[in-house]
N, C-alpha and C positions, 0 to 999 in steps of 0.2 A: 643452427643449423636447422634446416628445412624439415620438417613432418610432414608425413600424409598422414591422417586418422582416417579410420571407416567403420562406420556401423551401419551393420545390416540385420540386426537383432529381430526388428518390427517391424511394420509394414511401412514404413517410413525411413528409408535410408537417410545415412548424413555422412556426409564427406567436406573435410576443412584441411586446409593447408596453411601450415604455420610454424611457428619457433618461439625462443624465448622472446622476441621482440614482438609476440601477438600473433593474432592470426590476419593471414594475406587473404585468403578467397575458402568460400564454403559453400556449398551447393545442398538441397533437399531432393530426395526421389519420393514421391508419394505412390503407396501403390504396391504392394510384395508383387506382384505380376509383373511391375516394370523394373525391378531389380536388376536384373540377370543383361538384361538390355541397354539399362540407362547408367550402370555402377561406373563403367570404364568412359562413358561421356562427360558423368560427372566431375571424375578424376580431371580430364583434359579440358574441361571448363574452367575448373578452379586454376593449373595451373596456367591457363591461356591469360587469365586474368591476374597473375601473379608475373605475367610475363617468365615465365620460365619453362622447362620439357622436364620428360622425365628422368635424367640424367641430374636433375639439381635435388631431385629427392635422396634424402641421407637416411633418411629412416620411415618404418613402419608402424603405427598402432592400430591394435584391431581390437575393437570389441567383440568378444569370444564368448557370449551368451549368459545363461540360457534362452533362449528366444524361438523364431523362427527357423524351422530345421533348412528350409531352402533358401532363405536370406542367408544364414549363417553359412551355407555351403559355397554360396556367392561371394560373400567375403572374403572368405578362407582361400579361395580361389584365388582371386584378383590380388591378394595380397602375398599368397606363395611364389606367384608368377613375378611378382616384382621383386622380390627380396632372391629368387634364383637369377634373377637377370643382372643384379648389381652387386648381390651379397651382403646387402645394407642389414642393418640391427631390426630386429622385429620383435617390438613388445605386445603386449595383451592386459586386457582388464575387462572385467566383468561387466555386460550390458547394464546389469541393474545399480551397480557403483558409477556406471557413467551416467544414467539418468537422476540419482540422488544426486549426483554432483553438479547437476543444474537446479537442485532446489533454493530457493532464497531464506536461508535458515543462519543464524549466528553460529558463531563456531562453537563445536563441541555440543551443538543439538543431535539428537537422533532423527536419521530419516529413513525412513523406512518405502522401498525401492518395489512397484509388483505389476507383474505382466499375466496376461491369462495365460494358462497352462492347460486350457480345455477341462472335460470333466468336471466342472467347479470346484478347478482347485488352480491354485498361484504360483508363478514363478516368484518368490520373493526372497529380499536380503536385506540388512540394516547396516547402515553406518553414521559413522561421524565423521566430521572432517575439522580440521584446522590447517592454515596456511603451510604447506608444504608436506602433510601429513593427513593419513585417512585410517580409522580405524573401523575393522570390519566386527559388527555386533552380531550378527546373523547371515553368516554364510550362504550365498544362493541355494534356495531349497525350492521344493514341492510341495503346497501344503494348502488344504481347504483355510478358506477367510475365520471361520472360528480357529481351527487349530494355532493361525499365525498371532491371532489376539492374545491366547492364553501364551503365547509364548515371549511376549514384549511387554517392560514393564517400564513403567515411566511415562511421560508425554513424549509424544511422537511427531513429525510431519510426513504425511505419505506422499509419496510422486511415481510417477509411472504410467504406462498407458491403462492399467486397470485400477488407478488409485478412485473410480468412484466407487468403487464395491465397498470400501472403506470410508466412502464421507469425501474423500478429496477431489479435486479436479486432473484431468487427467494429462500428463506431460509425455513427451518422448526423448531417447537420449538424443544427444548433441556430440558429433564428433568433435568441437571445440572442447569441449568440457574431458572428454578423452586426451587432448593433446596436453590438458594441463595435469593431467593424471600421471603423465609421463615423469619419471623423475621424482615423482611424492613418494616418500615413504608409506609402504602400504598402497599404494595403487598399481600402478599398470607395472607389471613385469616381465624381464626380458627373456626369449624364448631361445634357449641354448639348442635347440634344435628342432627348426621349424618343418625339416621335411616328416618330423614323426609326432608332428601336433595336430590335432583336432580341436575342435569347437567343442564348448560343452552346450549341448542341446537340451539338457535340462530332461529328457524322457529319451535315452537311447536307445533300450530295447525296440521300441516301437519305430523311432526312426530308424534306427540302424536297418532295421529288417526291411522299411519300405526302400531306402537308398539302396542295399544289396541286390533286391528283386530288380528294381529298375536299372540298374547298373551292370549286373552278371556279374560284381566282383564283391569279396569282403573289404569292408570298411575297416579301419584300425579301432580296435578294441579302445575304451575308454581308460583303459590302466596303463595303455603304451604311449600316452603321452608324455611328451617331454616336454621340460620349463627350465 
């Protein structure tokens, strides 16, 4: 089965094409302002490199936040357009889970993934990984660095764009890791009603108000998301 995976939650967008046999092609877009213009070009570059067309895509996997409001909207728009065109399965996973999955740690070790949420706060989540299974230790949340440390017990590895805040090296979500989360217990989840689904922005009130002002229409309330 051929899957297209997309992550646009940070200033580094990632696209990958692959399946059970491994990754066929991948592309990275650096710079948040390039996401809108570059995402479809990156998808098409992956398809061309793999010798495929859009018709070969049998499923979409998308990192659904929290993260950049604009980036998440771009990724969601492209994913929904492809789903509507061919009525293919749609899977999503938290962007923090995707970045945590890329950390090189022993199975069962705790990985804390963090990204900048502004205002001196972090988007943060914690996970443990085994072959074919993911355990969520801390669901994605907005928290101060000190508040996060108070919630954590035992040793952990830190990953993510904001990892230096906790003494780690920065890392970014990789769509190849997102492909690996499809089918993993506790990993990516199937969205039953894509038309009613919206990304997890992390700060819905502020982001929603801005989007509604710019577009002159109401954005679906997070409570209406379907999974």
